[in-house]
Structures are given as structure tokens and as C-alpha cells.
FIVEXRO-985473 format. One record per atom (N, C-alpha, C, O): x, y, z; residue in three letters; residue number from 1. Coordinates in nm, 3 decimals, always signed. Atoms other than C-alpha are relative to their C-alpha. Layout:
N
rec east=X	north=Y	up=Z	aa=ALA	i=NUM
...
END
This chain:
67
rec east=+0.126	north=+0.047	up=+0.056	aa=UNK	i=1
rec east=+3.313	north=+0.252	up=-1.868	aa=UNK	i=1
rec east=+0.003	north=-0.151	up=-0.015	aa=UNK	i=1
rec east=+0.108	north=-0.212	up=-0.032	aa=UNK	i=1
rec east=+0.015	north=+0.143	up=+0.015	aa=UNK	i=2
rec east=+3.186	north=-0.097	up=-1.892	aa=UNK	i=2
rec east=+0.004	north=-0.039	up=-0.147	aa=UNK	i=2
rec east=-0.031	north=+0.040	up=-0.235	aa=UNK	i=2
rec east=-0.011	north=+0.046	up=+0.138	aa=UNK	i=3
rec east=+3.244	north=-0.306	up=-2.203	aa=UNK	i=3
rec east=-0.135	north=-0.044	up=-0.055	aa=UNK	i=3
rec east=-0.149	north=-0.066	up=-0.175	aa=UNK	i=3
rec east=+0.134	north=+0.039	up=+0.044	aa=UNK	i=4
rec east=+2.873	north=-0.402	up=-2.214	aa=UNK	i=4
rec east=-0.078	north=+0.126	up=-0.033	aa=UNK	i=4
rec east=-0.078	north=+0.223	up=+0.043	aa=UNK	i=4
rec east=+0.076	north=-0.119	up=+0.042	aa=UNK	i=5
rec east=+2.653	north=-0.159	up=-2.404	aa=UNK	i=5
rec east=-0.120	north=+0.021	up=+0.090	aa=UNK	i=5
rec east=-0.162	north=-0.068	up=+0.163	aa=UNK	i=5
rec east=+0.116	north=-0.032	up=-0.082	aa=UNK	i=6
rec east=+2.363	north=+0.014	up=-2.240	aa=UNK	i=6
rec east=-0.118	north=-0.088	up=-0.040	aa=UNK	i=6
rec east=-0.196	north=-0.129	up=+0.047	aa=UNK	i=6
rec east=+0.109	north=+0.085	up=+0.045	aa=UNK	i=7
rec east=+2.120	north=-0.188	up=-2.453	aa=UNK	i=7
rec east=+0.017	north=-0.143	up=+0.052	aa=UNK	i=7
rec east=-0.082	north=-0.208	up=+0.087	aa=UNK	i=7
rec east=-0.026	north=+0.133	up=-0.055	aa=UNK	i=8
rec east=+2.285	north=-0.511	up=-2.339	aa=UNK	i=8
rec east=-0.035	north=-0.008	up=+0.147	aa=UNK	i=8
rec east=-0.090	north=-0.108	up=+0.193	aa=UNK	i=8
rec east=+0.032	north=-0.003	up=-0.142	aa=UNK	i=9
rec east=+2.250	north=-0.410	up=-1.976	aa=UNK	i=9
rec east=-0.150	north=+0.007	up=+0.023	aa=UNK	i=9
rec east=-0.203	north=-0.056	up=+0.114	aa=UNK	i=9
rec east=+0.145	north=-0.009	up=-0.011	aa=UNK	i=10
rec east=+1.885	north=-0.317	up=-2.025	aa=UNK	i=10
rec east=-0.063	north=-0.136	up=-0.031	aa=UNK	i=10
rec east=-0.153	north=-0.181	up=+0.040	aa=UNK	i=10
rec east=+0.052	north=+0.132	up=+0.037	aa=UNK	i=11
rec east=+1.817	north=-0.649	up=-2.199	aa=UNK	i=11
rec east=+0.022	north=-0.100	up=+0.114	aa=UNK	i=11
rec east=-0.068	north=-0.177	up=+0.147	aa=UNK	i=11
rec east=-0.031	north=+0.092	up=-0.110	aa=UNK	i=12
rec east=+1.988	north=-0.839	up=-1.916	aa=UNK	i=12
rec east=-0.089	north=+0.028	up=+0.120	aa=UNK	i=12
rec east=-0.138	north=-0.064	up=+0.186	aa=UNK	i=12
rec east=+0.087	north=-0.037	up=-0.111	aa=UNK	i=13
rec east=+1.791	north=-0.645	up=-1.656	aa=UNK	i=13
rec east=-0.141	north=-0.052	up=-0.022	aa=UNK	i=13
rec east=-0.202	north=-0.108	up=+0.070	aa=UNK	i=13
rec east=+0.135	north=+0.046	up=+0.029	aa=UNK	i=14
rec east=+1.461	north=-0.727	up=-1.827	aa=UNK	i=14
rec east=-0.010	north=-0.152	up=+0.008	aa=UNK	i=14
rec east=-0.110	north=-0.205	up=+0.057	aa=UNK	i=14
rec east=+0.000	north=+0.146	up=-0.010	aa=UNK	i=15
rec east=+1.553	north=-1.095	up=-1.854	aa=UNK	i=15
rec east=+0.004	north=-0.045	up=+0.146	aa=UNK	i=15
rec east=-0.068	north=-0.137	up=+0.185	aa=UNK	i=15
rec east=-0.009	north=+0.033	up=-0.142	aa=UNK	i=16
rec east=+1.650	north=-1.108	up=-1.487	aa=UNK	i=16
rec east=-0.132	north=+0.029	up=+0.071	aa=UNK	i=16
rec east=-0.177	north=-0.049	up=+0.156	aa=UNK	i=16
rec east=+0.127	north=-0.038	up=-0.061	aa=UNK	i=17
rec east=+1.329	north=-0.930	up=-1.388	aa=UNK	i=17
rec east=-0.107	north=-0.103	up=-0.032	aa=UNK	i=17
rec east=-0.181	north=-0.145	up=+0.056	aa=UNK	i=17
rec east=+0.099	north=+0.099	up=+0.041	aa=UNK	i=18
rec east=+1.115	north=-1.172	up=-1.587	aa=UNK	i=18
rec east=+0.025	north=-0.134	up=+0.071	aa=UNK	i=18
rec east=-0.069	north=-0.200	up=+0.115	aa=UNK	i=18
rec east=-0.035	north=+0.124	up=-0.068	aa=UNK	i=19
rec east=+1.300	north=-1.467	up=-1.436	aa=UNK	i=19
rec east=-0.044	north=+0.004	up=+0.147	aa=UNK	i=19
rec east=-0.097	north=-0.094	up=+0.199	aa=UNK	i=19
rec east=+0.039	north=-0.013	up=-0.140	aa=UNK	i=20
rec east=+1.239	north=-1.337	up=-1.082	aa=UNK	i=20
rec east=-0.152	north=-0.001	up=+0.016	aa=UNK	i=20
rec east=-0.204	north=-0.057	up=+0.113	aa=UNK	i=20
rec east=+0.146	north=-0.002	up=-0.008	aa=UNK	i=21
rec east=+0.870	north=-1.275	up=-1.152	aa=UNK	i=21
rec east=-0.060	north=-0.139	up=-0.015	aa=UNK	i=21
rec east=-0.165	north=-0.167	up=+0.042	aa=UNK	i=21
rec east=+0.048	north=+0.137	up=+0.014	aa=UNK	i=22
rec east=+0.828	north=-1.638	up=-1.256	aa=UNK	i=22
rec east=+0.018	north=-0.080	up=+0.129	aa=UNK	i=22
rec east=-0.051	north=-0.180	up=+0.150	aa=UNK	i=22
rec east=-0.025	north=+0.069	up=-0.126	aa=UNK	i=23
rec east=+0.961	north=-1.744	up=-0.914	aa=UNK	i=23
rec east=-0.106	north=+0.038	up=+0.106	aa=UNK	i=23
rec east=-0.121	north=-0.033	up=+0.206	aa=UNK	i=23
rec east=+0.098	north=-0.048	up=-0.098	aa=UNK	i=24
rec east=+0.686	north=-1.549	up=-0.732	aa=UNK	i=24
rec east=-0.123	north=-0.091	up=+0.001	aa=UNK	i=24
rec east=-0.160	north=-0.149	up=-0.101	aa=UNK	i=24
rec east=+0.128	north=+0.068	up=-0.008	aa=UNK	i=25
rec east=+0.375	north=-1.718	up=-0.605	aa=UNK	i=25
rec east=-0.108	north=+0.107	up=+0.007	aa=UNK	i=25
rec east=-0.108	north=+0.191	up=+0.097	aa=UNK	i=25
rec east=+0.103	north=-0.101	up=+0.009	aa=UNK	i=26
rec east=+0.073	north=-1.513	up=-0.701	aa=UNK	i=26
rec east=-0.127	north=-0.051	up=+0.067	aa=UNK	i=26
rec east=-0.155	north=-0.170	up=+0.061	aa=UNK	i=26
rec east=+0.121	north=+0.045	up=-0.068	aa=UNK	i=27
rec east=-0.251	north=-1.521	up=-0.502	aa=UNK	i=27
rec east=-0.107	north=-0.042	up=-0.101	aa=UNK	i=27
rec east=-0.116	north=+0.012	up=-0.211	aa=UNK	i=27
rec east=+0.111	north=+0.037	up=+0.087	aa=UNK	i=28
rec east=-0.550	north=-1.698	up=-0.648	aa=UNK	i=28
rec east=-0.114	north=+0.099	up=+0.024	aa=UNK	i=28
rec east=-0.105	north=+0.188	up=+0.108	aa=UNK	i=28
rec east=+0.110	north=-0.096	up=-0.006	aa=UNK	i=29
rec east=-0.882	north=-1.520	up=-0.693	aa=UNK	i=29
rec east=-0.059	north=+0.010	up=+0.140	aa=UNK	i=29
rec east=-0.090	north=+0.119	up=+0.187	aa=UNK	i=29
rec east=+0.059	north=+0.002	up=-0.134	aa=UNK	i=30
rec east=-1.017	north=-1.627	up=-0.353	aa=UNK	i=30
rec east=+0.089	north=+0.071	up=+0.102	aa=UNK	i=30
rec east=+0.040	north=+0.149	up=+0.184	aa=UNK	i=30
rec east=-0.095	north=-0.066	up=-0.092	aa=UNK	i=31
rec east=-0.703	north=-1.515	up=-0.164	aa=UNK	i=31
rec east=+0.002	north=+0.151	up=-0.025	aa=UNK	i=31
rec east=+0.009	north=+0.230	up=+0.069	aa=UNK	i=31
rec east=+0.000	north=-0.142	up=+0.034	aa=UNK	i=32
rec east=-0.707	north=-1.184	up=-0.349	aa=UNK	i=32
rec east=-0.125	north=+0.070	up=+0.053	aa=UNK	i=32
rec east=-0.118	north=+0.181	up=+0.106	aa=UNK	i=32
rec east=+0.125	north=-0.056	up=-0.050	aa=UNK	i=33
rec east=-1.072	north=-1.125	up=-0.260	aa=UNK	i=33
rec east=+0.004	north=+0.014	up=+0.152	aa=UNK	i=33
rec east=-0.036	north=+0.117	up=+0.206	aa=UNK	i=33
rec east=-0.010	north=-0.005	up=-0.146	aa=UNK	i=34
rec east=-1.010	north=-1.208	up=+0.107	aa=UNK	i=34
rec east=+0.093	north=+0.113	up=+0.046	aa=UNK	i=34
rec east=+0.061	north=+0.186	up=+0.140	aa=UNK	i=34
rec east=-0.095	north=-0.105	up=-0.037	aa=UNK	i=35
rec east=-0.709	north=-0.976	up=+0.124	aa=UNK	i=35
rec east=-0.060	north=+0.138	up=-0.025	aa=UNK	i=35
rec east=-0.042	north=+0.230	up=+0.056	aa=UNK	i=35
rec east=+0.061	north=-0.128	up=+0.033	aa=UNK	i=36
rec east=-0.900	north=-0.694	up=-0.046	aa=UNK	i=36
rec east=-0.106	north=+0.036	up=+0.104	aa=UNK	i=36
rec east=-0.112	north=+0.150	up=+0.150	aa=UNK	i=36
rec east=+0.103	north=-0.026	up=-0.101	aa=UNK	i=37
rec east=-1.193	north=-0.728	up=+0.195	aa=UNK	i=37
rec east=+0.063	north=+0.035	up=+0.135	aa=UNK	i=37
rec east=+0.014	north=+0.124	up=+0.205	aa=UNK	i=37
rec east=-0.068	north=-0.029	up=-0.125	aa=UNK	i=38
rec east=-0.956	north=-0.733	up=+0.491	aa=UNK	i=38
rec east=+0.053	north=+0.145	up=+0.002	aa=UNK	i=38
rec east=+0.040	north=+0.215	up=+0.102	aa=UNK	i=38
rec east=-0.052	north=-0.137	up=+0.009	aa=UNK	i=39
rec east=-0.793	north=-0.409	up=+0.375	aa=UNK	i=39
rec east=-0.114	north=+0.101	up=+0.009	aa=UNK	i=39
rec east=-0.102	north=+0.202	up=+0.078	aa=UNK	i=39
rec east=+0.114	north=-0.093	up=-0.004	aa=UNK	i=40
rec east=-1.131	north=-0.242	up=+0.318	aa=UNK	i=40
rec east=-0.059	north=+0.010	up=+0.141	aa=UNK	i=40
rec east=-0.092	north=+0.120	up=+0.186	aa=UNK	i=40
rec east=+0.052	north=-0.003	up=-0.138	aa=UNK	i=41
rec east=-1.255	north=-0.341	up=+0.666	aa=UNK	i=41
rec east=+0.097	north=+0.075	up=+0.091	aa=UNK	i=41
rec east=+0.055	north=+0.158	up=+0.171	aa=UNK	i=41
rec east=-0.100	north=-0.068	up=-0.084	aa=UNK	i=42
rec east=-0.931	north=-0.227	up=+0.830	aa=UNK	i=42
rec east=-0.001	north=+0.151	up=-0.024	aa=UNK	i=42
rec east=+0.008	north=+0.229	up=+0.070	aa=UNK	i=42
rec east=+0.001	north=-0.144	up=+0.031	aa=UNK	i=43
rec east=-0.943	north=+0.109	up=+0.649	aa=UNK	i=43
rec east=-0.128	north=+0.066	up=+0.049	aa=UNK	i=43
rec east=-0.125	north=+0.182	up=+0.092	aa=UNK	i=43
rec east=+0.126	north=-0.054	up=-0.053	aa=UNK	i=44
rec east=-1.308	north=+0.157	up=+0.746	aa=UNK	i=44
rec east=+0.010	north=+0.021	up=+0.151	aa=UNK	i=44
rec east=-0.031	north=+0.125	up=+0.202	aa=UNK	i=44
rec east=-0.016	north=-0.013	up=-0.145	aa=UNK	i=45
rec east=-1.228	north=+0.093	up=+1.112	aa=UNK	i=45
rec east=+0.096	north=+0.113	up=+0.034	aa=UNK	i=45
rec east=+0.068	north=+0.194	up=+0.123	aa=UNK	i=45
rec east=-0.098	north=-0.105	up=-0.028	aa=UNK	i=46
rec east=-0.922	north=+0.317	up=+1.105	aa=UNK	i=46
rec east=-0.054	north=+0.139	up=-0.030	aa=UNK	i=46
rec east=-0.035	north=+0.232	up=+0.048	aa=UNK	i=46
rec east=+0.054	north=-0.132	up=+0.034	aa=UNK	i=47
rec east=-1.098	north=+0.603	up=+0.927	aa=UNK	i=47
rec east=-0.110	north=+0.042	up=+0.097	aa=UNK	i=47
rec east=-0.124	north=+0.160	up=+0.129	aa=UNK	i=47
rec east=+0.102	north=-0.032	up=-0.100	aa=UNK	i=48
rec east=-1.389	north=+0.580	up=+1.171	aa=UNK	i=48
rec east=+0.064	north=+0.046	up=+0.130	aa=UNK	i=48
rec east=+0.019	north=+0.142	up=+0.191	aa=UNK	i=48
rec east=-0.072	north=-0.039	up=-0.121	aa=UNK	i=49
rec east=-1.148	north=+0.597	up=+1.463	aa=UNK	i=49
rec east=+0.056	north=+0.142	up=-0.012	aa=UNK	i=49
rec east=+0.043	north=+0.223	up=+0.079	aa=UNK	i=49
rec east=-0.057	north=-0.134	up=+0.021	aa=UNK	i=50
rec east=-0.973	north=+0.902	up=+1.317	aa=UNK	i=50
rec east=-0.110	north=+0.105	up=+0.000	aa=UNK	i=50
rec east=-0.092	north=+0.215	up=+0.053	aa=UNK	i=50
rec east=+0.112	north=-0.095	up=+0.003	aa=UNK	i=51
rec east=-1.310	north=+1.071	up=+1.254	aa=UNK	i=51
rec east=-0.051	north=+0.029	up=+0.141	aa=UNK	i=51
rec east=-0.079	north=+0.144	up=+0.175	aa=UNK	i=51
rec east=+0.047	north=-0.019	up=-0.137	aa=UNK	i=52
rec east=-1.421	north=+1.014	up=+1.614	aa=UNK	i=52
rec east=+0.100	north=+0.082	up=+0.081	aa=UNK	i=52
rec east=+0.061	north=+0.173	up=+0.154	aa=UNK	i=52
rec east=-0.103	north=-0.077	up=-0.072	aa=UNK	i=53
rec east=-1.092	north=+1.142	up=+1.755	aa=UNK	i=53
rec east=-0.002	north=+0.145	up=-0.047	aa=UNK	i=53
rec east=+0.013	north=+0.236	up=+0.035	aa=UNK	i=53
rec east=+0.006	north=-0.136	up=+0.053	aa=UNK	i=54
rec east=-1.119	north=+1.446	up=+1.527	aa=UNK	i=54
rec east=-0.120	north=+0.075	up=+0.059	aa=UNK	i=54
rec east=-0.108	north=+0.192	up=+0.097	aa=UNK	i=54
rec east=+0.119	north=-0.065	up=-0.058	aa=UNK	i=55
rec east=-1.472	north=+1.520	up=+1.651	aa=UNK	i=55
rec east=+0.022	north=+0.033	up=+0.147	aa=UNK	i=55
rec east=-0.016	north=+0.141	up=+0.193	aa=UNK	i=55
rec east=-0.027	north=-0.025	up=-0.143	aa=UNK	i=56
rec east=-1.362	north=+1.487	up=+2.014	aa=UNK	i=56
rec east=+0.096	north=+0.117	up=+0.017	aa=UNK	i=56
rec east=+0.072	north=+0.205	up=+0.100	aa=UNK	i=56
rec east=-0.097	north=-0.110	up=-0.011	aa=UNK	i=57
rec east=-1.062	north=+1.716	up=+1.965	aa=UNK	i=57
rec east=-0.064	north=+0.132	up=-0.040	aa=UNK	i=57
rec east=-0.039	north=+0.235	up=+0.024	aa=UNK	i=57
rec east=+0.070	north=-0.123	up=+0.043	aa=UNK	i=58
rec east=-1.277	north=+1.969	up=+1.778	aa=UNK	i=58
rec east=-0.092	north=+0.050	up=+0.110	aa=UNK	i=58
rec east=-0.099	north=+0.170	up=+0.136	aa=UNK	i=58
rec east=+0.090	north=-0.037	up=-0.110	aa=UNK	i=59
rec east=-1.531	north=+1.964	up=+2.062	aa=UNK	i=59
rec east=+0.078	north=+0.060	up=+0.116	aa=UNK	i=59
rec east=+0.040	north=+0.163	up=+0.171	aa=UNK	i=59
rec east=-0.082	north=-0.049	up=-0.112	aa=UNK	i=60
rec east=-1.259	north=+2.007	up=+2.327	aa=UNK	i=60
rec east=+0.061	north=+0.137	up=-0.030	aa=UNK	i=60
rec east=+0.065	north=+0.224	up=+0.057	aa=UNK	i=60
rec east=-0.056	north=-0.130	up=+0.037	aa=UNK	i=61
rec east=-1.096	north=+2.292	up=+2.139	aa=UNK	i=61
rec east=-0.108	north=+0.107	up=+0.004	aa=UNK	i=61
rec east=-0.083	north=+0.221	up=+0.044	aa=UNK	i=61
rec east=+0.112	north=-0.094	up=-0.008	aa=UNK	i=62
rec east=-1.437	north=+2.456	up=+2.109	aa=UNK	i=62
rec east=-0.030	north=+0.039	up=+0.144	aa=UNK	i=62
rec east=-0.060	north=+0.156	up=+0.171	aa=UNK	i=62
rec east=+0.022	north=-0.030	up=-0.140	aa=UNK	i=63
rec east=-1.482	north=+2.429	up=+2.485	aa=UNK	i=63
rec east=+0.107	north=+0.094	up=+0.055	aa=UNK	i=63
rec east=+0.077	north=+0.190	up=+0.126	aa=UNK	i=63
rec east=-0.111	north=-0.081	up=-0.052	aa=UNK	i=64
rec east=-1.139	north=+2.575	up=+2.558	aa=UNK	i=64
rec east=-0.004	north=+0.142	up=-0.056	aa=UNK	i=64
rec east=+0.024	north=+0.237	up=+0.017	aa=UNK	i=64
rec east=-0.002	north=-0.134	up=+0.060	aa=UNK	i=65
rec east=-1.175	north=+2.867	up=+2.318	aa=UNK	i=65
rec east=-0.120	north=+0.084	up=+0.042	aa=UNK	i=65
rec east=-0.117	north=+0.206	up=+0.027	aa=UNK	i=65
rec east=+0.116	north=-0.079	up=-0.045	aa=UNK	i=66
rec east=-1.518	north=+2.969	up=+2.457	aa=UNK	i=66
rec east=+0.012	north=+0.041	up=+0.145	aa=UNK	i=66
rec east=-0.071	north=+0.118	up=+0.194	aa=UNK	i=66
rec east=-0.018	north=-0.034	up=-0.143	aa=UNK	i=67
rec east=-1.388	north=+2.996	up=+2.816	aa=UNK	i=67
rec east=+0.051	north=+0.139	up=+0.014	aa=UNK	i=67
rec east=+0.072	north=+0.186	up=+0.125	aa=UNK	i=67
END
């Protein structure tokens, strides 16, 4: 077992975590808005693509099963 108590290790972990978070560069409001809009547009395009592919596959399966 280590000579440092569990509470000491937790305290050290929290201090280290806080120190690392201060080193991060956080986005400003404008960057955050741009990133959010980019994600929403990308998800809309991707979900539309998946929906179209699903409709095509459903149609093709319908054709094959009615033969």
C-alpha cells in the first residue's frame, strides 16, 4: 500500500485536474456558435443521406420479394 492516504490522492488528482483545465484554450462564443452550426448541418446532411439509402434499399427489397 502507498503511504499517501486515499483522501490525499483524491485531493492531488483534483488539483492536477484543475491545473490542466487552466491550460486549455476555450472557444469564444462566436467559435462555439460556428462549430455548433457546422455539426448541425453535417448531421442533417448525413441523416438525409441515410434516409435516402434506406428508402432505396426498402424499395429494392420490395421489388425482390414480389418477384
